[in-house]
N, C-alpha and C positions, 0 to 999 in steps of 0.2 A: 272401790278397790284397795285394800288392806294389805299398809306396809308392813315390812319385815323387820324387826328390830331384835339389835343383839341381844343373846338371854334369852331370847322366846322362842318357843317351839316353829321348827320350820325357818329360823330368822337364818340356820346354814341348812344349802343344801344337803351338808350329808347327815343332817337328823332329819329327814324326809321321813323317818322308822316311828319318829316324836309323834305322829300324824297319824301313825295305824292303827287301828280298833282293835281291844285285845279280846275283846268277847264276841262272841256269834250276836247277840241280841246288836250291838254296836252298828254291826254288819249291812243287818237290815235296813236299818234305821239312815246310814250314810248314801246306802243306795237308795232308797225312798226319798229324800232330800237331793240326790242328784238326779234321780227320776220327774220332778218337779222342775230343775228348773231346764232340763231335757227339753223337757214340754212346753214349756214357757219359750222353747229356743234359745236359750242364754248356754249355750254348749260349752262354752268357756269353763264355768260355773260347773255345768254337772262333772264335765273330766275331771274338774280338782276334785270332784269326789267320789268318782269311778275311781280317780288314778290310786288310791287308798288304798282298793277293796282287792288293786290287783294282781301285787305281790304273791308271791307263791304259796307267802306261809298264812294266805287269806284263800285265795283260788283251789291250793288244795284239799281244806275243809267242804267247799259246797258241792252240791250237787251239780252233775256236770250240766242238766239246765238251766240253774242260775248262774254257773259260769259263763256259760254260752253267750244268754243272755246280757248279762255283765258287758264281756267282751264286744257283743254287737251294737251294743246302744254304744260302748265310748269309740270303736270305730267310725259309726256313724258320724257322731260328736266329729269325731279328727276330722273327717271328712268333710261336714259343712264349714268346719273350722277350716279348711285346705291345709291343713296339716299331714303332708302326703305321708312324710317318715314317720309321723308317729302313727298314722293308720297306717302302714307298713307293718312295724312292731306290731302291732296290736293283732293284725292278722299273720303276723307266724305266732304269737305269743296262742291265738287261735289253733293253730295249727297242731301245736303241741299239745295243747288240755285236749283237743278231740282226738290224738294220737292214744295217749297216755290211758284215752276213759279205757272202758270194760264194758259197753254196753252193745247192743243188740247192730251186725251190721248195715239194720235199715237208719237206724237211729244215724247212726255214724256219719251215712251217706248222704242223709238227710242235711247232716249239719253242717257234711264239707259244701255242698254245694250251699248255702243261706252264706255263708264264707265266701266260695269264690263270687259270688252275686256282689261284697264287696270288693272283691283284686278287680272284678268286671268295674266300678265307679270307681276305685282308684286310678284303673289304668286309661279310664274316661276323663282323669283330671290329669293326666299327665300326657293326651293328646298318641297315644297306643291303640290308635279305635282298631282297628284287625285287632292286637292281640286280644280286647276286651272282647269284641266280637264271641271270639272262639270261646275264654272264659264264659260269656255270657249266653253260648249257644248249650254249654257242658253243664251249667247251673239247672239250666231252665228244662233241659231234658230230664234231670233228676225232679227237678221239685215240683214239675208240672201235674203228677200222678199222687202229689202228698195236700198236705191241707193249709201248705206257707202262699194263701192268695194274697198276701202283701207282698211278698219276697217275688212270686209269679208277675204280679203287676208293675212292679218296679222292673225286673229284668225287662220286660219289655217296654220300658221308657227307655232303659240303657240300650237294650238291643235297635231298639229307632234310631236313637239320637246319633246312635255308632253308625248307622245306613244312610246318613240323610248327612252328617260331617266326611264321608265317603262320598258322595255323590248319586250312591243311592236312593233318589226319592219316592222310585215306586214303592222299595222295600220298607221305608222309613213311614 
């Protein structure tokens, strides 16, 4: 773990902007490094790299698919670390990005459903199984007719866990 010393960039929380990349080429490199950490299950390190890209000054310049992809990974990393407040904040940020996007309605519905899947995961971690099941069912209805097979599988696991914790073993 790196120590932060006075006078060095990042030593003062008010100077986090010093760590933000200035050029688009650096953006993709930071995401690639974050992805390496993410896939190695080093979620805290991945969030450090992704966090440098999550400011409006960077997200506004990314294509919708890139921005939402970055947010998807960031939310998943935060959930895996149990940082539920951060996950909720990132989910709200994803909603803002999607609402501001100029894309086909079907694409926006698909993206909203992907993030609803993450909301369901968050609600499960908070113990709100009924609410998580409702959110997951809505997301499932949207994603079941898309190519988001991984998301659909994750939703099925989430719904199964909700049913199990609610005592509905036949549905689990």
